[in-house]
N, C-alpha and C positions, 0 to 999 in steps of 0.2 A: 510442553511449549505450545503457545498459541501463535498461529500465523495470521497476519492480517495484510490485506492489500489496500493501500491508501492511494486513492486517485487525487491528484493535486492540480488545481488550476493555478497558474503562475503568471506574473507579469511577463509578457513576451520578451521584452528587452533584458530581463534578468534571469532567464531560464538556466543558463549554465551555473551562475553563482548560487541561485536558489537550490539547484540540484546538489551542488557540493555541500551546502549548509545542511540540507536534509540528510545527506549521506553521513554527516558527522554526528548525527543524533544517536545516542545510545539506544540500541534496540533495532535500529534500521540496518538491514543487512545488504540491501541492494536498492539502487535508484535508477530508473530508466526514463529517458526523455522519449516522447512518442508523438506521432501525428494522429490527430483525431479529436475526440471529444474532451480529452484531458491533456495537459502538458507534461506531467510527470507521474510515474507510478513508483511508489516506495513499498518495499517488502519489509514488514516489521515482524520480528520474532521476540516474544516476551513470555514471562511465566504465567501471568494472569490477566484478566480483563481490566482490572484497575490500572495496570501498567500500560495497556493499549490506550486507555483514556488519557493517561498522563503524557505518553509519547506524542499522541496526536494533538490533543487540545492545549497542552501546556508547552510543548516544544515545537512541533512542526507548524502548527497554525500561527505561531508567533514569529516565524522566520520572515525577514523582509523579502518581499516578492511573492509570498504565498497569498493567494486571494481566497481560495476555498478548498476544502477537502471533503472527501466521502470515503468512509472506511468500510471495508468488506472483510468479515471474519471468514477464514478458510477452515472448514471442518474436516475435510478429507481430500486426499489427492487420488487421482485415478491415472491409470496407464492403459495403453491398448492391449496389454496382456492381462489385465485385471478381470478375471472371470467372476468375481464377486460383485462387480459394479454394473450389472446389466440393467438396462432401462427398456421399457416397452411402452407402446402407445396402444390404447384400447383395452382389451381384456387383461 
């Protein structure tokens, strides 16, 4: 499975309706409304990259109220107990 985070700019007056429509798209598992740089965040889980393109460009981007999207592919998840995911600055 491939996980993607889709940041969605939506028309302010239509955010609840737009969020419900995005949530109904096959492959979308969660939708959050948020304050900040974007209006909605959708979590998409699909089998391959072509499906991500289809879900975002052919389905989400065509929903009334969606103005713009930016898709971020998630490659790995981390937790505070993950000793394999160490990061360092410098050497």
